N, C-alpha and C positions, 0 to 999 in steps of 0.2 A: 602741335606747338612748333614743330620745325619750321613751318611756313612763316609763322609770325616772328620768330626769333631772327631768321635770316632777313626778312623784310626790314625789321627794325635796324639790324646791324648795317645793312647796305645803305639805308636812308641816313643814318647817323654819320657813317664814314663819308658818304658823298657830300653831306652838308658841311662837315668839317673840312673836307677838301676844298670846297668853294671858299671857305673862310680863310684858310691858310695861304691860298695862292694869291690872295689880295690883302695881305696884313695891314697895309698902310691906307687902304681905301675904305674908311669907316662908313662912307656913304653907301657902300655896297652891303652893309650889315643887314639891312631890311630885306635884301634879296637872297642872301645865301641860304636861308632856311628853305624857302619854297623851291629854289633851284636845286638844292641838295635832295629834297624829297622827290622832285621830278626825275633826277638822275637815278635815285634809288629805285623808283618804279621801272625805269627803262632797263636797268641792270636786272631787275627781278623778272621782267618779261623775257629778256634774253636767256636767263637761266632756265625758265620754263621751256623755251623752245630748244635750247642746246642740250639740256640735261634730262628734263622730265618727259618731254614729248617722245624722244626715242624709246624711253622705258615704257611709256604707255603704248606706243605704236607696236613694239616688238615683243610684248609679253601677252600671255593669254588673258582673255577677258575675265576669267574667273580667278586669276592669280591674286594672292593676298597683297602683294606689293602694289599692283595697279589699283586695287580697291582702296588701300590706305592713302595713296596719292590723291585719288578722286575725292575721298572722304575729307581729307585735310583741306583740299581746295574748296569743297562745298562749305565747310566750316568757316573758312576764310571769307568767302562771299557773304555768308550770313552775318558775320561779325562786322565786315566792312560796311554793309548796308544797315547795321545797327538793329538786327533782329534779335530779340530776346525770346528764345524758344523754350516752351514747356512741352514735354512729351508725356502722354498718358497712354498706357496700354501696350508697352513694348513686350510684355509677356504674351501677347496675342500673335506675335510674329511666328508664322509656321516654320517648321524645320524643312518641310518639303517645298518644292517649287511653287511660287505664288505670283500673282499679278495684283498690283496695287491700283485701286480705283479711287480717285479723290476729286474734290471740287477744285476749280482752277480760277484764281483771281490775280495771279502775278507770275512773271517769268521766274521769280525766285522760288516758286512752289517746288521745282525740281530739286534744288539744293536743300530745301527744307525737308522734303520727304527722304532724300538720301541720308541726311544727317540723322533723322529720326529712326530710320531702320538700321543704319550702320551695317548693311549687308551688300554684297556684290549685286548690282542691279543695273539693268539697261532701261531704255525708255523708248516710247513712240513719240516723235516730235513732228511739228509741222515742217513740211519740206522747204519752206522759204528760208529757214535757218540754215539748211544744208547748202544754200547758195553762197553763204558768206564763207570765204576760204578758210579762215582761222577756225570758225565754229565747225565747219565740215571736217577739218583735220582731227579735232578732238571727238566729234561724234563717231567717227570711224573707230577710234581706239576703244570705245566702250560699247560697240555694237548697237548704238542708238539708231533706230530705224526712222528715216524721214518719211512721213505719210503725205501723199499727194491727195488733198481733199477735193480738188477741182476736177481732176481726171479720174473718173470712176474706175476705168480699167487698170490704170497704174496704181490707184489706191488699193485695189484688191491684191495686186502683186506685192505691194509693200506690206499689207496686213499678213499675207501668207508667209512672207519672209520672217516677220515677227513671231508668228505662230510656230514656225519651224524652230526658232531659237528657244521659245518657251518649252517646246517638246524636247529640246536638247538639254533642258535643265537650267536655263537662264531665268532669273527673276526679272520682272518688268514692272514699270509704272506707266499708267496711261490716264489721261483726263477725258472721261467719256462725254464731256460737253462739246468736245471738238474745238477747243479754243476758249479764250476769255470772252464770254458773252456780255457780262455786266459786272461792275464793281459796287453796285448799289446794294447788293445783298451777298452774303457769304454762301448762301444756299445754291445748289444746282437747280437751274431753271429748265434745262432741257438736256437730253442725252442722244447719243448716236448708238442705237442698240447693237449695231455691228461691232462696236468696240469690245463687247463682252465675249465675242468669239475668240479673242486673244487668249482667254482663260478656258473657255468651254471646249474648244477643239482639242487641245492637248490634255484637258482634264486637270488643270492646275487649280490650286486654292485661290479664291477671290478674297482680297483683304480690303474692305471699305475703310477709307480714311477721311476724317473731317479736319480741314485746315481752317483755323479761325484767326483772322487778323491780317493776312497778307493783302487783303483788298486795300489796306491803307498804305502799302509800300510805294505806290506810284506818287502819292502826294506828300509822304513824310520822309521816306528814305532818301539819302542817308543822314539828313540833317537832324531828324528826330528819331528817338528810339521807337521801335514798333514791337509790341508784344504779340507773339504768335503762339497759339496752342495747337498741337497736333494730337488728335485722338485716333489711336489705332484700334479699330473694332475687331471683334472676334471674326476669324476667317469663315467663309462659306465654302465648305468642301464639296468635292464632286458629287458625293452621295446626296447632298442636299439640293443641288441644282440640276442634276442630270435629266430630270423629267420636266424641266421648265423651259420655256422659250427665252430667247435673248431679251425680248421685251419685258417679260415677267421678272427675269433676273435683274435687268436694269432698274425696274421700278422698286424692287426690294433693296438694291444697293443704294439707290437715291434716298429711299425712306430712312435707311440706317444713317447715312451721311447727314442728311438734313435734320434728323432728330438729334444727332450729336451736336450740331450747330445751334439748334433751337434751345436745347436744354442748357447749353453753356450761356446763352444770352438771357436766360430767365433771371 
């Protein structure tokens, strides 16, 4: 709530400021509201970089303070883009280290999953995001690992770094499709079996997640409300998958995720 209250206050005061500095120019009335809101957003961005970025940068990834800031930011993004999120199965979230595997239909899937789990969590992301300076700065603060999908050798190094973090007790999320393949269906249509090594190598629990509704974000958000449902399925623990290949694990996870989507659409 802190994010939203501060944002509203800054925008209101900025808008009033534009109004009072030109009290006799009533023709300016139709401009002071949008200009005030733009000023409010600029002030808010400055606060993020001046106040919150240093906190994120110089606190441990697992710290509660950092988690709450990221969680509030994810909530803000979801509200800004008018996502109405329903979460099912939060009781299935493991207490031990876990890796989330979910279908991927929107860039907002990351903030949706983070809000649904409300746990300290890092992610594997495409390395092109890391080339944007602002995004790179914030990816660093949360131990987000950029994965190079085009350079196989670098991609292996990136995955090994992520595996090391999971071994150290970091929870992770990854989208095994390797990017957004299609928005015509919510289901997973293909997987990268190597993605499951992120959980199997360190022996972490695998948590399949079905995300329903984010395929509409590109055409509807933020102008129209988008209803999103997140189904957190029962975790697959090491004892259940240790004698399976990554391909077999992938097929099982895809079946769980797609069945969750299919049952919801019936």
